[in-house]
N, C-alpha and C positions, 0 to 999 in steps of 0.2 A: 567117429571123430578121431582125427589123427593126433597122437600124443608123442612128444619127444622126451626122453628121460636121460638124466645125467646122474651117474653114481658117484659115491664117495665125496659127498658135499656136506659141508658144515653150515649150520645156521647161527649167525651172530657170533658170540664168543663161546658158544657151547662146545664141549669136547666130544659130543655125540655125533657120529657120522650118520648120514642118511642119503636120500635120493630126492631129486627135484624133477618135477614133470611140468612141461609147458604145453598148453593147448590153446585153442581159440577162446575158450571160456575163462582162462586165467592161468595162474601158476600155483603150485603146491609143493611143499617140502615135508617129508616125513622121516623121522628117525628110524634106524634099523632095529634097535634093541628095546625101545619103549614106544609109547603111543603119542609122543610129542609130534604135533603137526602144525604147519603154518600154511594158510590158504589166502590167495589174493585174487579178487575178481578182476576181470579184464577192464571194467569201467573205472576201477580204482588205480590202475597203473598209469603213472604220468611221465616218468622218465627212468632212464637206466644208465649206469656208469660201469666201466671196466677198469680195474686198478690192480696193480701188483701188490700183494701183501705177503705175510709170512707163510701162510698156507697156500702157496701158488697164487692163483688169481681170484679176485673177488668180483661178484656181480652185486651191484647196489640197485635196489628198486625203490624209486620214490612213489609214494601213494598220495591219494587225493586229500587225506587229512594232514598232509605235510610231514607225516612220519615216513620212516623208511625201513626196509629190511635188507640185510646183507647175507650173502651166501659165499663161503670160501671153498676152495678145493678144485676149481676149474683149471684146466691146463691150457697152454697157449693155443693149441689147435682147436679149442672150443669156441674161440672168439668169433670167427666168421659164421659158424653155425648159429650161435646165439644171436648175433646181429641180424641174421636173416629171419629168424623166428620172431624176434621182437618187432621188426618192421612189418612182417606179414600179418601177425595176429593183433598187435596193439598200436601199430602206426607210430612207433617211437624209434629214435636213433640211438644206438649204443655208443655213448660218448666215452672215449679213452681219456682217463685222468692221469696226467704225468706225475711221477714221483721223483723227489730229489734224493740223489745218492751221494751228495757232497760231504755229508757228515758235519755241516756247520751247526753251531749252537746259537747262531744269531739270525734273526729273520723277523717276520711279522706274524701276528695272530689273526685268525679269521673265525668268527662264530658262524658256523654253518649248521643251522637247525639246532639239534641237541648235541652237536659235536664242536669241539674246539680244535681247529686245524692250525698247525705251525707250518708256515710257508717259507721256503728258501728259494730265492730267484723265481717267485711265482709258481713254484712246484711244491707239492705237499711233502713235508719231511716226516710228519707223524700227526696222528689225530687222537684226541682224548674224548671219550664219551662222558659228557657232563652229567648224565643221569647217575653215574657212579661216584661223583664227587661228594664226599661227606662233609668236608669243611674247606673254607677259603679264608685265609688270614693274611694280613699285611705284616710281613716279617721285615721290619725296617721301612724306611720311606720309599724305597724303590724296588722292594722285592715282594712278590705275592706267592704264597705257599698254597698249593692245592693238595688236599689229603683225600685218599680214595678209600671207600669201604672195602674191606677184605672179603673175598668170596669164600674162603675157608674158615669156618667158624671154630674148628678145632685144629689148630696148626700141628703139623707133624713133620717128621723128616722126609716122608714120602710125598708131602704136598708140593705142588709146583710153586715156583717163585712168583711173587706178585709185586707190582709197583704200588707203594703205599703213599708216596709223596713226590711232588715235582715242584720246583721253584722257578719262577720267571723273574728276570730282571727287567723292569719297565721304567726307564728314565723319562724325564720330561714332564710337561704339564698338559692339561687338556681342559676344554670348557665343559662344564657340567652339562650332561644331557647330550653331548656330541656323540654321534653314531659313526663308527668307522671300523675298518678291519684291523687297523694297526693301533693298538692301545697306546703306543708311544709316539704317534705321529703328532705333528704340531698343527695348530689351528690355521685354517686357510683364511685368505683375505676377505672372502665374502661371507664368512660365518658371523652370526650375530654375537655381540659381546655379552658375556654372562659370567657367572661365578667360575673362577679358575681353580681347578683341583689338580692334584698330582695324577699323572697317567696311571700310576699303580693303583690309586684309589678307584679311578674309572674302570680299570680292568677288573679289579676285585668286585665292584658293584655289578658289572655285567656278568661275571661268573655266577654270582649268587642269584641273579635274576634268571639266567638260563638253567641253572642246576635245579631250580624249583619248578620247571615246566611240568605240567600235569597235576600240580597241587594248587587248588583254588581255595578261596577263603572258606568255602563250605566244608573243606576237609578238616579244618581245625576243630578238634573235639572240645578243648578248653584251653584258656590262656590265663597265666598268672603273671601279673605285672610287678616289676620292681622287687623281685625276690632277692633277699640278702644272701649272697653266696660268699662263704668264707674262703673256699678253695675251689677254683682260682678266685681271688678276692674281687668283688665288684657287685654292682646291681644288674641283674639280668631279667629279661622277660622270657618266660617259659611257655612255649606253644606246644601243645600236645596234639600229635597227629595219630592216625591209626597204627602206623608202622614205626614211627620215629618221633623224636622231640627236637625242637630247636631252642637253643640257648642263645638269646640275642642280647648283646651288650653294646656299649658305645663303640668299642674298638673291635671286639671279636664276635664272631657268629659261628656257632657250632651246630652241626646236625648229628645227632646221636641215635643210632638204631637201638630199639628196645632189646634186640638180640645180643647187643654188646654189654648189657647190664648183667653182671654176675651175681650181685648181692644188693640188698636194701637194708639199711639200718635206721631205726628210729630211737634216738637216745636222748635222755634229759641232760641238758648241760648244767642248768642250775634251776632255782625256783621260778625263774621268769622266762627261760628260753629252752627250746627243744631243737635238737639237731636231726636233720634228715639227710642221710648219706647214701650216695650211689657209688658202688664199686664197679669199675668198668674193666672189661677184658681187653678193650682197645683204648689206651689212654688218649686224651685230647692233648693238644699242644698249644703253647704260647711261646713262639720263638723256639729256643732250645730247651724249654722246660716242659716236661711231661706231667700230666695230672691223671693219676689212675683213680682218684676219688673226687667226687663232687660233694662238697659239704655245704648244705643249706641251713640257715638258722631262722627260726620262727619264734615269735612271741606267743606264749601260752594263751594270753587273753585275746589275741587277735582272731576275729571270726570273719567268715566269708560266705556270701550267698552266691551260688553258681548253678548254672543249668548246662548240662552236656549237650553238645550239638550232635546228638545221635538219636536214632529211632528206638522205640522200645524193643523191637526185634533184635537190633544190633546190641543193645545193652544186655539183653538176656544171654548173649553168647559169652559174656565175661562174668567171672566170679566176683561177687560182692561189689558190683558197680551199680550206682544209682543214677537216676535221671536228674534229680535235684539235690542240692546240698545246702545246708545252713548249719555249719559246724565250725569249730576252730580250724584255722587255715592249715595247720600242720596235719590235721586228720584228713582234710580233703585232698591235699597234695599227695600224701602217702597212700591214701586209698586209691586214687586214680593211677598212680604209678604201679601199685601192686597189681591192679587189674590188667593194665595194658602190657606190662612186662611179664606177667605170669610168674612173678617171683615173690616168695614169702618175705615178710619183713622180720628182721632180727631185732628184738627189743632187749631191754635191760634184763639181766638175770636176777638171781637171788642174792648176789653179793651186795653188801652195804658197808660203806666206810663208817668211821666213828661219827660222822655227821649225818649218816643215813643216805648217802649218795651211792650210785652204782659205780663210781669211779674215784680215783685218787689223783691228786696233783703230782706230776713227775716231769722230769726233763730227759730228753733223748738228745745227747750231744749238747748243742746250744739252743735247742728248740724246746719250749715249754708247752705242755698240753695236759689232756686228761687221759688217764689210763683206765679204760673200762674193762671190768672183769665180767665177761659174758659166759653163757652156758657152754659154748663151743669155741670161743675166741678170746684172746686178749687183744684189745683194740686201742692203740694209742692215737687219739684224735688231736691233731694240731694242724698247722699250715702244711705239714708234710705227714699225712696219716700213715700209720704202719699197722698192718693186720697180721696177727700170728694165730694160727690154729693150735688149739690145745693138743691135738693128735700129733702135731709136728714138733712138740717140745721134748727135747731129750732130758734137760735138767734145768732147774732154776736155782741160782746161787744168791743167797742173802749175804750182804757184806756191809761193813760200815768203815770204809777206808779212811774217812776223815775223823775218826773218833779221837785220835791223839792230837788233832790240830786246834782244838778249842771247843768251848761249850756249844757254840752255834752249829758246828759240823756234827757234834754228837747227837743233835736232835733229829737227824735224818739218817736214812740208810739207802743203800743201792740195791737194785734188783737186776741181776744178769740172767737173761734167758738164752740158753744154748739150744738151737734147733737141730733136728735130725738131718736137715739138708745142708747144714754148714754155718749159715749166718748167725752171729751173736748180737744181741741187743742189750745194752746196759742202760737201765732207767735209774736216774739219780735224783737226789734231793726229795725222797719220799719221807713224809713225816713219820717219826719213830712210833707214834701212837697207832699208825696203820698196820704195824707189823703183824699183830695177832689176827687182824681181819684178813690180810692178804695171805698169810700162812694157812689160816683155816680154809680159805677158798681153794688153795692149791692142794691141800690134803684131801679135801672133799672130792676134787676132780682127779685124785690119784696121780698127781704130777710129782715126779721125783724132785726132791729139794735137798739143798745142802746149805748149812748155816755156818758162815765164817764170821759172824758178828761177835763171837765169844772172844776173839783175839783183841778186838777193840775194847770189850768189857774189861778184860784183864789189865789192859794198859791204863784205863781210867781208874780201875780199882787200885792199881799200884801207885798211881799219882795221888789218890786220896790218902792212902796209908802213909806215903812219904810226907804229905802235908801235915798229918797228925803228929808224926814223929818229930818233925822240925819244930812244931809248936811246943812239945814237951821239952825238947832240948833247949829251946830258947829260955825256958824258965829255970834251967839249971845249967848254966854255961860252964861252971867249974867242973861238974861231974863229966861233962862232955869232953873237956880237955884232958882230964885224967884218964878217961876211957881210951881216948885216941893214943895218948902216950903209952899206956899199957899195951895196946895192941901193936904199936910200933916195936916195942921192946921184944914182944913175943915173936914177931916176924924175924927180927934180927937173930 
């Protein structure tokens, strides 16, 4: 059987180079340095396209299941040879796809399978693989923001640049359910009248639909409805998939990969509520605001009965995962997250405030929150959470800067944390009765501390002594005047 081979060919977006072979039985690509291989049977090949890309020319092969494979690295001289082989073996014509080089940033969008194409003068300017879209949000009434999952889990200086976000300006309105290549196009005369929505909303909905191709209802492991999320604030439905979770709200919809979860925290807020917090290595966004932490709040007394949509064999692959749950909601949510993300849960440490809580009330700038003293971290939980590792603390300074300003200010103290990396955090308005508990915790963790509260103590003590002296003087005004006159004469 005759086989034709092309060398120095890339598959998809992979940086690995390989070789592709074409024969009457089909096509196959294999990497040179590893065992990666892609094979396509002759009966599955339905169409082919030739297009200019960054890595020379690309061969696109459409398959029977409506998916496609792409191969980069062909040179211009390979076109005629490829066209002949495809016609001879698979009876298909190699179509040349024109590319726009105008550099315009206005045009129309076209959803082509699992790709979003941006067309200028009916020519492709660029294409975006929707399978890599992590989130789609409406940033204003006419802007849609697409965020992409990063391929480099551990960013470094040597890592290549990646596009993480792109925004589309989509003006106008559109009838709900209307299908078209241009999300901003107007309704035609022969279309049925229906609910009119913004073109940006229609574009956003289409991106969400296409980005979820390959995920069916059976893939959802478990769903939690109407979860109270404090940061970012709102009620969200949480859908758990094998590789990622979806956070669905009325306005925003987030796709969060489990690999982007760096830490999990389960902390008691008060006697009635528990906080479950996800620390993210890749923050989610709402407009210009980034959220590195997801803070969920649960009622201690609330219970849930749930059954995981997984087989017993699949459940056995995860640690401490059960088929059925009938427990408090916060325990079920935290347990499923722990198993699917493969992250340990950080709980409250041994620290206790004067009221027996693992945190104390404090302010960071103008934001009020709870300052948790954990085994390895100091965690300020508020609408803008701040996490500080104990190993990163250079020094902690106690101060009472408001001591001379009145009795109310004297009942609190400030806590300044100086980190080794540079940033400083000053937590204010901490109850004075918590000083011994906080200081004992830092001493136990061998954190270097400095006490500047004595200056305030001396000021208050001096004020108290002066008050006592004035009272005694008031009872003997004559002796006070004689004493002053005597002192004046001595000075002269």
